[in-house]
N, C-alpha and C positions, 0 to 999 in steps of 0.2 A: 683663168679659173672663174673670174667674175662673169665673163661673157657666157661661159657654160652654165653657170648657176642661173643667170637671168633667162637664158633660152629655155632651161628646164622649167622654170617658174611660169614662163609664158605658155609653154605647151601644156602644162598642168591646168592652167586656167582655161585654155581653149578646149580642153577635152571634155568639159562638163556637158551633159546632155541638155539641149534647150528645154526650157520649162514648158509643161503642157498647160498649166494654169494661166489664164489671161489676167491682166490687172483687174478687170471687173470681177473675175472669179475670186480673187483674193479679197477684195472689198466685200463681196457677198459673204465670204466665209467669216470675215470679222464680224459682220452683222448677225450671222447665224450664231456665233459664239456669245455676243454681247447684247444683241437686240438692235433695232433701228431706233435711234434717238434724235434724228435730225441734228446730229453733232458729229464730231470726229469719229471715224470708225475705230480708232485705237488711240491710246494716250489722250483720252478725252478730257479728264479733269486735270487742270494745270494752272500755272501762274507765270506771268511774264515779267521780265526785268529788262532794263536798258542800260547800256554802258559803252565801253570802248574795248577794242582789241589793239594791243601793242605788240608788234612782231619782234621776233628775236632774229638777229643777223645770221644765226646758225642755219636757219631754214633755207637760206639762199644757196647753200651747198647741195640741197636736195631738189629744189624746184625753182623754176623761173617765174612762178606765179607772182603777179605784181603786188598782191596784198602784203608781201613780205619785203617790199622794196624800202620800207621805212615810213615812220609816222603812224600815229594812232588812227583807227577807223571806227565808225559807229558800229555797234552790234546790238542785236535784239535776241534775247534768250527766252526759252520757254521750258520750265521744269514741269514734269507731269508724272502721273501714275500710268501704269501700263494699260489697264483694261479700258475697253470702249464703253464705259458707263459714266455718264456725267456726274452723278451724285454718289459714286462709290466712296465709302469711308477709307481714309488713309490706312486703317488697320485691317482692311479686308484682305483675305487670302489672294484675291485677284489684283491687288494693288501693285506688288513688286513684279518685275524690277522697275524702279523709277527711271525716268528718261530726261535727257537734256538735249534740246534742239537749239541751234545757233544760226544766226543769219548775219554775216559780215557784209557791210555796205561798202563796196569798193569805190575808189575815186572816180572810175569811169561809169558809175551808176549800176554796175552789175552786182548780183548777190552771190556770195559764197556760202552755201548752206551745208550745215553739218548736223548729223543725228547720232545720238549715242544712248546707251543704256547702262544702268548701274550693275552690270554683270559682264565679266570677261568671257565672251562667247555667246552663241545663240542657241536656242532650244533645238533647232534642226539645221540640216545642211543646205536645204533648198527651199525655194518658195512653194514648190509643189507639196513638200512634206508639211510646211507650215499651214497651208490651206487645209490639208487633210486633218492635221491636229485641231485646227479651229472648228471644223465641222464636227469632229468627235466631241469636243468640249460642248458644243451646242446640243448634241444628242445625249449628253450625260447629265441630265437634270436630276433633282432629288428623287424622282420616282422611277428612274431608269433601273432596269435589272442589272445585277452584277454578274460577271464583270462588265462594267459600262464600256462604251465605245472608247472613251479616253483611257480607261485602265488597260484595255486591249492594245491601244496605241503605245502606251508607255512600256508594256511588256515586251514589245518588239523594237523599241527605240531606246536603248539604255542611256544614250547621251542625253536625251530629253528627260528621262527619269532623274538622272543625276543633276541636270540643270535645275529642275523644280525643287529638288531636295536641298540644293546648295544656295538658294536665293537668300540674300541678306536684306535688312531694312535699315535705312539710315536714320539717325537722330534728327537730321536736318538735310534738306536739299543741298545745303552748303558744305556738308561734311561727308560726302560720298565721292568716290572716284567713278568716273564715267568712261565707258569704252565704246569706240566706234567699231561695230561688229564686222563691218565689211572692209575689204582691202582696196587700196588705191595704187595706181602706178604714177609715181612722181618723176618728172624729167627736169633736169637742171639746164642752165644756159649752155652747157657744153654738150647736151644731148644724152647725158648719162641717165639711165632709168634706175629707180629704186622702188621696191614694193613696201608699202607702209600700212599700218593701222593706227588709229588715233587713240590717245588717252588724255583725260582731263583730270588733273590732280588738284584737290581743294587746298587753298592756302590755309584754311581753318583747320586742316588735319582731318583724318578719317575718324568717324564715330558712328558705330552701328549699335542697334538695340538688340537685347535678348528678347525672346518671344514674350515673356511676361511683361517686360517693359513696354514693348510695342503695343500689346493689347490694352495696356492701361492708358495709352495716349488718346487725345481727343480725335474725333473723326476727321478734322482738317488740320491736324497739328503741323504737317509739313508746310502747307500754305501759310498758316498763321505765323510760323517761325520765320520763314524767309521774308515775309512782309515786314515783320518787326525788326529782323536782323539788318536788312538793307536800309531801314530808316535810321539805324544807329551807326552803321559803318559799311564800307564797301564789301561786297562779296566777290572773291577772286578765285580763278582757276588757272593753272598753268597747262598749256596745251603741248603735248609731246607726240612725236611720230615714233612708233615702234618699228624697227627695221627688220624685214624678213631675212632669213638665212636659208640655205639649201635645205629642202625637206619640209619647210613650213607650208601649210595649206593656204594657198592664196584664194581659192574659190570656195572654201568651206568655212563659213562663219561659226559653225558649231565647235570648231577646234581652235582653242586659244593658243597663241604662240607662247613659247616659254618665257618666263620672267627674265631669263638671262639675256634676252635679245637687247641689243643696243637701243637706247632711246635718245632722240635729239629734241631739244626744246625748241618749239616753234613760236612761242609767244605767250602772252597773258591776257585773259579776259577779266575785266573788272566791271562789276555791275553796281550801279549807284542809285537807281530809282526805278519806280514802276512807270509804265506808260501813262500818259495824261488821261487817255480814255481806254482803260484796260479791256473793257468788253469789246469795243470796236477793234482794238489791236489784236485781240485773240481771234476774233471772227475772220480777220483778213490775213492771218499768219499762216503761211504754208512753206515748208522747206522741201527742196528737191536735192537730196544728198548725192545723187548720181550725176548731177549736171557737170559736164566737162568744162575745164578752163585751161588756159595755157599753162602747161606744166603739171596739170592734175587731171587724171581720168580714172574712171571706174575700172577695177581689175576683177570684180566679183559680179557675175551676172545678176545676182539678186538686187543689186543697186539699180540696174536698168529697169527692172520690173517695179521697184519701189517708186521710181521717178514717174512712172505712168499710173500707178495706183493712187498716189497721193492727190493728184488733181481730181480724180473721181470722187474721193472722199470729201475734198474741198467743196465741190459743186453740190454735194448732198447735204451740206450744212449751211448753205447760204439762204 
């Protein structure tokens, strides 16, 4: 039964039509939506923390990746707002969903990069649709006639409309759950594959704001809070793998898997300080979430395009 399920999942992932948009097209679409700022094309405003990753032994049942073999490893995190606008207020409608990027430094010198958003699911199913949405956002300024391009897009994409209507805003970067929107294929030492998505649960507990509370906050309340918080005490998140079952969408990040799916704890991230030179660290920081490693490989085609688009954005901000 397990073999049949895994075969069906593999065939489901392979059946997706190859993207028409190139990585450069996606970066250009982001700049169409947010403007060219000689900065990150998306998730531009952010703050970085440093700390350690401590693996959990349960992860070794799912993957042979050596970062789970034991012992703590250095990690660099970047919390951010979604929009590609460097000075966007934390209370702006374009700020959510917030994001969390992670870079684990393995003992062999390699990087294990992770990217997540504070929403379970993505606005669209494919990178082609995402580029279309971004261009429509750019064409829907305050003087655009109604229905605007983005209003027309949402009228024909109900999942995207629901996504935007259901976004929440955290009281702190440290009190939000973050979700890895794309799927991975994990393989253990016995060669058994498992399809997973990532979740990061805050040790401080979840705390989200009502609209009136959110609008009353300072324009940089999220950054101010996390900087002050980590100066007082460590900020920690537990990393989980959510396990796919038969019928779950492997290649479609817009469809969240049911909460009833089994979760396996992979380890804990503990952040204790800011980088010594925060500006330099931010300028040099780039994650490649689709990078393959022993026991870990992308199962969603969107990850492969993201891996090629991020270096284009990186070069544009140097």
